[in-house]
C-alpha positions as CSV (number, residue, x, y, z in Angstrom):
1,M,-24.9,3.5,-8.0
2,P,-23.7,0.4,-5.9
3,Q,-22.3,1.0,-2.5
4,R,-18.7,0.0,-2.7
5,A,-18.2,0.1,1.1
6,T,-20.5,-2.9,1.5
7,K,-18.9,-5.1,-1.2
8,D,-15.8,-7.2,-0.8
9,L,-12.9,-4.9,-1.5
10,N,-11.1,-7.6,-3.5
11,D,-14.0,-7.8,-6.0
12,P,-13.2,-6.0,-9.3
13,L,-15.2,-2.9,-10.0
14,P,-17.8,-3.2,-12.7
15,I,-16.7,-1.7,-16.0
16,P,-18.5,1.6,-16.5
17,D,-20.8,2.2,-19.5
18,R,-18.7,5.2,-20.4
19,P,-15.0,5.9,-19.8
20,V,-14.3,7.7,-16.5
21,D,-12.6,11.1,-16.8
22,E,-10.6,11.0,-13.6
23,Q,-9.3,14.5,-14.0
24,D,-12.8,15.8,-14.4
25,L,-13.9,13.9,-11.3
26,A,-10.9,15.3,-9.4
27,R,-11.6,18.9,-10.5
28,R,-15.2,18.5,-9.3
29,A,-14.1,17.0,-6.0
30,V,-11.7,19.8,-5.4
31,A,-14.6,22.2,-6.0
32,G,-16.6,20.4,-3.2
33,D,-18.6,17.9,-5.3
34,R,-19.1,15.0,-2.8
35,R,-20.5,12.7,-5.5
36,A,-17.3,13.1,-7.6
37,F,-15.2,12.2,-4.6
38,A,-17.4,9.2,-4.0
39,E,-16.8,8.1,-7.6
40,L,-13.0,8.5,-7.0
41,Y,-13.4,6.5,-3.9
42,D,-15.1,3.7,-5.8
43,L,-12.4,3.8,-8.5
44,H,-9.5,3.5,-6.1
45,V,-10.6,1.9,-2.8
46,G,-9.5,-1.5,-3.9
47,A,-6.0,-0.4,-4.9
48,V,-5.5,1.6,-1.6
49,Y,-6.7,-1.4,0.4
50,R,-4.3,-3.8,-1.3
51,Y,-1.4,-1.4,-0.9
52,A,-2.3,-1.0,2.8
53,F,-2.7,-4.7,3.3
54,F,0.7,-5.5,2.0
55,R,2.3,-2.8,4.2
56,V,0.5,-3.5,7.5
57,R,-0.2,-7.3,7.2
58,T,-3.7,-7.6,8.7
59,A,-7.1,-7.0,7.2
60,V,-8.3,-5.0,10.1
61,E,-5.3,-2.6,10.0
62,A,-5.6,-2.3,6.2
63,E,-9.2,-1.3,6.5
64,D,-8.3,1.3,9.2
65,V,-5.5,2.6,6.9
66,T,-7.8,2.7,3.9
67,S,-10.4,4.6,5.9
68,E,-7.8,7.1,7.2
69,V,-6.4,7.6,3.7
70,F,-9.8,8.6,2.2
71,Q,-10.7,10.7,5.3
72,R,-7.4,12.6,4.9
73,A,-7.9,12.9,1.1
74,L,-11.3,14.4,1.6
75,V,-9.8,17.0,4.0
76,A,-6.9,17.7,1.6
77,M,-8.9,18.0,-1.6
78,P,-8.6,21.8,-1.7
79,R,-4.8,21.3,-1.9
80,Y,-4.9,18.5,-4.6
81,E,-3.6,19.5,-8.0
82,P,-5.7,17.7,-10.7
83,R,-2.8,17.5,-13.2
84,R,-1.3,14.8,-10.9
85,P,-2.9,11.3,-11.0
86,F,-5.4,11.0,-8.2
87,L,-4.1,7.5,-7.3
88,A,-0.6,9.0,-6.8
89,F,-2.2,11.5,-4.3
90,L,-3.8,8.6,-2.5
91,Y,-0.7,6.5,-2.4
92,T,1.3,9.4,-0.9
93,I,-1.3,9.7,1.8
94,A,-1.3,6.0,2.4
95,R,2.4,5.9,2.7
96,N,2.2,8.6,5.3
97,V,-0.6,6.9,7.2
98,V,1.4,3.6,7.3
99,T,4.6,5.4,8.3
100,D,2.7,7.3,11.1
101,G,1.2,4.1,12.3
102,L,4.6,2.3,12.4
103,R,6.1,5.2,14.4
104,R,3.2,5.2,16.9
105,N,3.4,1.4,17.3
106,R,7.1,1.0,17.5
107,P,8.0,-0.8,20.7
108,Q,9.9,1.4,23.2
109,A,12.1,-0.9,25.3
110,S,15.6,-0.7,26.5
111,F,18.2,-3.3,25.5
112,E,18.3,-4.6,29.1
113,D,14.5,-5.0,29.1
114,A,14.6,-6.9,25.8
115,L,17.2,-9.3,27.2
116,A,15.2,-9.8,30.5
117,H,11.9,-10.5,28.6
118,P,12.5,-12.9,25.7
119,T,9.9,-12.7,22.9
120,D,7.5,-15.4,21.8
121,A,8.1,-14.3,18.2
122,P,9.1,-17.2,15.9
123,G,12.8,-17.6,15.4
124,P,14.6,-18.5,12.2
125,E,14.0,-22.3,12.7
126,E,10.3,-21.8,13.0
127,R,10.1,-19.5,10.0
128,A,12.2,-22.0,7.9
129,G,9.7,-24.7,8.8
130,A,6.7,-22.7,7.5
131,S,5.3,-24.1,4.3
132,D,2.9,-21.3,3.3
133,E,4.7,-19.6,0.4
134,V,2.5,-16.6,0.5
135,R,3.2,-16.0,4.2
136,E,7.0,-16.4,3.4
137,L,6.8,-13.9,0.6
138,R,4.8,-11.3,2.7
139,A,7.3,-11.7,5.5
140,A,10.2,-11.2,3.1
141,I,8.5,-8.1,1.6
142,A,8.1,-6.7,5.1
143,K,11.9,-6.8,5.5
144,L,12.5,-4.7,2.4
145,T,13.0,-0.9,2.7
146,P,9.8,1.1,2.6
147,V,10.5,2.3,-1.0
148,Q,11.2,-1.3,-2.1
149,Q,8.0,-2.5,-0.4
150,E,6.0,0.2,-2.2
151,V,7.4,-0.7,-5.6
152,M,6.9,-4.4,-5.1
153,V,3.3,-4.0,-3.9
154,L,2.6,-1.8,-7.0
155,M,4.3,-4.4,-9.2
156,L,2.2,-7.2,-7.6
157,E,-0.9,-5.1,-8.6
158,D,0.3,-5.4,-12.3
159,R,1.2,-1.7,-12.5
160,S,3.6,-0.8,-15.3
161,V,7.0,0.8,-14.5
162,K,5.7,4.0,-16.1
163,E,2.6,4.0,-13.8
164,I,4.7,3.4,-10.8
165,A,7.1,6.2,-11.7
166,Q,4.1,8.6,-12.0
167,L,2.6,7.3,-8.7
168,T,5.8,7.7,-6.8
169,G,7.2,10.7,-8.5
170,K,10.4,8.9,-9.4
171,R,12.0,8.3,-12.8
172,E,11.3,5.0,-14.6
173,G,15.0,4.0,-14.5
174,T,15.0,4.6,-10.7
175,I,11.9,2.3,-10.4
176,R,13.6,-0.4,-12.4
177,G,16.7,-0.2,-10.2
178,I,14.6,-0.3,-7.0
179,H,12.6,-3.3,-8.4
180,M,15.8,-5.2,-9.3
181,R,17.4,-4.6,-5.9
182,A,14.1,-5.7,-4.2
183,L,13.9,-8.9,-6.3
184,E,17.5,-9.7,-5.4
185,A,16.9,-9.1,-1.7
186,L,13.8,-11.3,-1.9
187,R,15.7,-14.1,-3.7
188,E,18.3,-14.0,-0.9
189,M,15.8,-14.0,1.9
190,L,13.6,-16.6,0.4
191,G,16.6,-18.7,-0.5
192,E,17.7,-18.6,3.2
193,V,14.2,-19.7,4.3
194,R,14.2,-22.7,1.9
195,S,17.8,-23.8,2.6
């Protein structure tokens, strides 16, 4: 079996000779089968990495988040319920890891300190001058609410509304509404950048 950790995480996984029974793998992993967990890792590491990358914005942080997600998943396997999609379990952990990281890294400064020490962060004029559309889109996605970010990232991974509903534990109609509001917000933000 190839070592997924040494391959580029953006490369697609090879198509297995036989269909993978994810629920069986999950049941075996819950029972302590490390090989089953390794197969689940191979199946989902790319999706978790892409999710993390869109949420944290740097490859190094995304790798750290991905590592933390699978470490927490391994520890939490006895509590995992195999009737739930394993990827939903991983996305829940990933969401929590990202949120925890954002809380830890949130700057703690008073308003007076902020005024006394201006930032070097680019202002609206500099952002409007940026020509890289991908960077503009990622910056706009970063301004969405966390739930909108999650839905947009999953949509960008070509997940169906039904899959996203299962992964997030929300109804399909709710996912459609979140997606529509996120698209409208992106249109407004990207329209401002290009104006």
